[in-house]
C-alpha positions in Angstrom: 119.2 80.2 123.0 120.3 83.2 120.9 122.2 86.1 122.2 120.8 89.6 121.6 124.2 91.4 121.8 125.7 89.2 119.0 122.8 90.0 116.7 122.7 93.7 117.7 126.4 94.2 117.1 126.2 92.5 113.6 123.2 94.6 112.6 124.7 97.9 113.8 127.5 97.2 111.3 124.9 98.0 108.6 123.3 101.0 110.3 124.9 104.4 110.2 124.9 107.1 112.9 122.8 110.2 112.4 121.4 110.7 108.9 118.9 113.2 107.6 118.5 112.3 103.9 115.3 113.9 102.5 115.0 111.2 99.8 115.2 108.3 102.4 111.7 107.0 103.0 112.6 106.6 106.7 113.5 110.3 106.8 115.7 111.4 109.7 117.3 108.4 111.3 119.8 107.5 114.1 121.4 104.0 113.9 118.4 102.9 111.8 115.7 104.3 114.1 113.5 106.5 111.9 112.0 109.6 113.5 109.1 109.4 111.0 108.1 106.0 112.2 109.3 106.3 115.8 108.7 109.9 116.9 108.3 109.0 120.5 111.7 107.3 120.9 113.3 109.0 123.9 116.7 109.3 122.2 115.4 112.1 119.9 115.3 114.6 122.7 119.0 114.0 123.3 119.9 114.1 119.6 118.1 117.4 119.2 120.2 118.9 121.9 123.5 117.3 120.8 123.3 118.0 117.0 125.7 118.0 115.2 128.0 116.4 117.7 126.0 113.3 118.8 127.5 111.3 121.7 126.9 107.7 120.6 127.9 106.3 124.0 125.2 108.3 125.7 122.5 107.1 123.4 123.6 103.4 123.3 121.3 102.3 126.1 118.3 103.9 124.4 119.2 102.2 121.1 119.6 98.8 122.6 116.4 99.0 124.6 114.5 100.1 121.6 115.8 97.3 119.4 115.5 94.6 122.1 111.9 95.3 122.8 110.5 96.0 119.3 112.6 93.7 117.2 114.2 91.0 119.4 111.5 90.3 122.0 108.6 90.9 119.6 109.7 87.9 117.5 110.8 85.8 120.5 114.3 85.6 119.1 115.8 84.3 122.4 114.2 81.0 121.5 115.9 80.8 118.1 119.2 79.3 117.1 121.8 82.1 116.7 122.0 82.1 112.9 118.3 82.4 112.4 117.9 85.0 115.2 120.7 87.1 113.6 118.9 87.0 110.2 115.4 87.7 111.7 116.8 90.6 113.7 118.7 92.2 110.9 115.8 91.8 108.5 113.4 93.1 111.1 115.5 96.2 111.8 115.7 97.0 108.1 112.1 96.3 107.1 110.0 95.5 110.2 109.7 92.7 112.6 106.5 91.5 111.1 108.0 91.3 107.6 110.9 89.3 108.9 108.5 86.8 110.5 106.5 86.6 107.3 109.7 85.8 105.4 110.5 83.0 107.9 107.0 81.6 107.6 107.1 81.6 103.8 110.5 80.0 103.8 109.4 77.3 106.2 106.3 76.5 104.1 108.6 76.3 101.0 110.6 73.6 102.7 107.5 71.7 103.8 107.6 68.9 101.1 104.0 69.7 100.0 102.6 69.4 103.5 104.4 66.2 104.5 106.3 67.7 107.4 103.7 70.0 108.9 100.6 72.0 107.9 101.6 75.0 105.7 101.9 78.1 107.8 99.8 81.3 107.3 102.2 84.2 106.6 100.7 86.4 109.3 104.0 87.7 110.7 103.3 86.4 114.2 105.8 83.9 115.7 103.7 81.4 117.5 103.7 77.7 118.4 103.0 76.5 114.8 106.0 78.5 113.5 108.2 77.1 116.2 107.0 73.5 115.6 107.8 74.0 111.9 111.3 75.4 112.7 112.0 72.3 114.9 110.9 70.0 112.0 113.1 71.9 109.5 116.0 71.6 112.0 115.5 67.9 112.2 115.7 67.7 108.4 119.0 69.7 108.7 117.6 72.3 106.4 118.6 75.4 108.5 121.1 76.7 105.8 118.5 76.3 103.1 115.9 78.1 105.3 118.3 81.1 105.6 118.9 81.1 101.9 115.2 81.3 101.1 114.7 84.1 103.7 117.5 86.0 102.1 116.1 85.5 98.6 112.8 86.9 99.8 114.6 89.8 101.4 116.4 90.5 98.1 113.2 90.3 96.1 111.6 92.7 98.5 114.3 95.3 97.8 114.0 94.8 94.0 110.2 95.2 94.1 110.6 98.3 96.4 113.0 99.9 94.0 110.8 99.2 91.1 107.9 101.1 92.9 110.2 103.9 94.1 113.2 104.2 91.8 114.7 107.1 93.8 115.5 104.5 96.5 117.9 102.7 94.1 120.8 104.6 95.6 120.4 102.4 98.7 120.7 99.1 96.7 124.3 98.4 97.5 123.9 98.9 101.2 120.7 96.8 101.3 122.2 94.0 99.4 125.1 93.8 101.8 122.5 92.4 104.2 121.5 89.6 101.8 123.7 86.5 102.3 123.5 83.5 100.0 
């Protein structure tokens, strides 16, 4: 069973504090939480009062609750091994929980030995029983490290494709690729 706090602390090492960069597609963010995509997050009302001297300790409980519910619990990461949960959580925070789940499903299917281990998965971004069964089979094959490599390759390719479509985002490449571990 994976530990949320371990994954959270590692991911927060990649996320800054308060940033309002007009060229960032996420817009105004706090510790990776985008106001554009999460305008109802309760922490914004405190940030608006505190700017420019934001009290991180005061906001920590709001940040943790947000990430636990929308990125950890959504993908059932308590049920994963720690390494895979850490990867799923970090990728989910950076590009969405559903995208992280799709990367997992694609990686599992890539290791499926042409359908010999389990039926190929649909990359639907929903972690269900078929995805868990496939993960157990890959674990039996002792392919967990290869699974993580494939997920990281998919993550890296996503960044490259995104920057090709939106070249102004290239300034974030070095930070994004710190998250890719091979």
